[in-house]
C-alpha positions in Angstrom: 21.7 -148.2 -212.4 20.8 -149.7 -215.8 18.1 -148.4 -218.0 16.4 -150.4 -220.7 15.4 -148.8 -224.0 12.6 -150.2 -226.2 11.6 -149.5 -229.8 8.1 -150.9 -229.9 6.9 -152.0 -233.4 3.9 -153.9 -234.7 5.7 -157.3 -234.7 9.1 -156.5 -233.2 10.6 -154.8 -230.2 14.2 -153.5 -230.4 16.0 -153.6 -227.1 19.0 -151.7 -225.8 20.5 -151.3 -222.3 22.6 -148.7 -220.7 26.0 -149.3 -219.1 25.9 -149.4 -215.3 26.9 -145.7 -215.1 24.0 -144.6 -217.4 26.3 -143.0 -220.0 26.0 -145.2 -223.1 23.5 -147.4 -224.7 24.2 -150.8 -226.3 22.0 -152.9 -228.6 20.8 -156.1 -227.0 18.3 -157.9 -229.2 15.2 -157.8 -231.3 12.2 -159.6 -229.8 9.9 -160.9 -232.5 6.3 -162.1 -232.1 3.9 -163.8 -234.5 1.2 -161.1 -234.5 0.8 -157.6 -233.2 -1.6 -158.6 -230.4 0.6 -161.4 -229.1 2.5 -159.8 -226.2 2.7 -162.4 -223.5 6.1 -163.8 -224.6 7.3 -160.3 -225.4 6.5 -159.1 -221.9 8.0 -162.2 -220.3 11.3 -161.7 -222.3 11.5 -158.0 -221.3 10.8 -159.0 -217.7 13.7 -161.5 -217.9 16.0 -158.8 -219.3 15.0 -156.4 -216.5 16.0 -159.0 -214.0 19.2 -160.1 -215.8 20.5 -156.6 -216.2 19.0 -155.2 -212.9 17.2 -152.5 -214.8 15.6 -149.7 -212.7 13.8 -147.8 -215.4 12.5 -148.4 -219.0 12.5 -145.8 -221.8 9.9 -146.6 -224.4 9.9 -144.9 -227.8 6.9 -142.7 -228.4 6.2 -142.6 -232.2 4.4 -139.3 -232.4 3.4 -137.9 -235.8 5.7 -135.3 -237.4 3.2 -132.6 -236.5 3.5 -133.6 -232.8 0.1 -135.3 -232.7 -0.5 -138.7 -231.2 -1.6 -141.2 -233.9 -2.5 -144.9 -233.9 1.1 -146.2 -233.4 1.6 -143.8 -230.5 -1.7 -145.0 -228.9 -0.5 -148.6 -229.2 2.8 -147.6 -227.5 0.9 -146.0 -224.7 -1.1 -149.2 -224.2 2.1 -151.2 -224.2 3.5 -148.8 -221.6 0.5 -149.7 -219.3 1.1 -153.4 -219.8 4.8 -153.0 -219.0 4.1 -151.0 -215.8 1.5 -153.6 -214.6 3.7 -156.6 -215.4 7.1 -155.4 -214.4 6.4 -152.7 -211.9 9.1 -150.2 -213.0 8.6 -146.7 -214.2 8.2 -146.5 -218.0 9.1 -143.1 -219.6 7.8 -142.3 -223.0 10.5 -140.8 -225.3 9.9 -139.0 -228.6 11.3 -141.4 -231.2 10.5 -139.5 -234.4 13.0 -140.3 -237.1 15.0 -142.8 -235.0 14.4 -145.7 -237.4 15.4 -143.4 -240.3 18.6 -142.4 -238.5 19.3 -146.0 -237.6 18.8 -147.1 -241.2 21.1 -144.3 -242.4 23.8 -145.2 -239.9 23.7 -148.9 -240.9 23.8 -147.9 -244.6 26.8 -145.6 -244.0 28.5 -148.5 -242.1 28.2 -150.7 -245.2 25.6 -153.1 -243.8 23.7 -154.9 -246.5 19.9 -154.3 -246.8 19.0 -157.9 -245.7 21.3 -157.6 -242.7 19.9 -154.2 -241.7 16.4 -155.6 -241.3 17.8 -157.9 -238.5 19.2 -155.1 -236.4 17.4 -151.9 -237.3 15.0 -152.1 -234.3 17.9 -152.7 -231.9 19.8 -149.6 -233.3 16.6 -147.5 -233.1 16.3 -148.6 -229.4 19.9 -147.5 -228.9 19.1 -144.1 -230.4 16.0 -143.8 -228.2 17.9 -144.7 -225.1 21.0 -142.7 -225.9 18.8 -139.6 -226.5 17.3 -140.1 -223.1 20.7 -140.6 -221.4 22.3 -137.6 -223.1 19.3 -135.5 -222.1 19.4 -136.7 -218.5 23.2 -136.0 -218.3 22.5 -132.5 -219.4 19.9 -132.1 -216.7 17.1 -131.5 -219.2 14.9 -134.5 -218.5 11.8 -133.3 -216.8 8.8 -133.8 -219.1 7.7 -137.4 -219.1 9.3 -138.3 -215.8 
């Protein structure tokens, strides 16, 4: 069973996928769109990836505020969740993504990736962190909230 991980941003969506055993997450791609409200092609691309990788579940980053409140970005992620569920028909689980982009940037910096190259893959790496966090939690039997 493969699981798709998504880092939903204002103009990009980072995408990661699990291995068939659901143990590790790998970066796939960054989906770009011309404007924040232009989602038709983004949803179509995610639908194609779901079919290609035979995905059974989607983990969507939930960008809560540091004080655990739900702000504007988190509200937009919840709206995107609804659109994904309607279009694709798979369960979409919201996963706390606080600091994943910061961690992804730090990882890329420590790996010696130049700033201009980090911009191209940071959303993918953040999606990997989101998905890997979920996979690790599920392996430990601690995934209950949100499912």
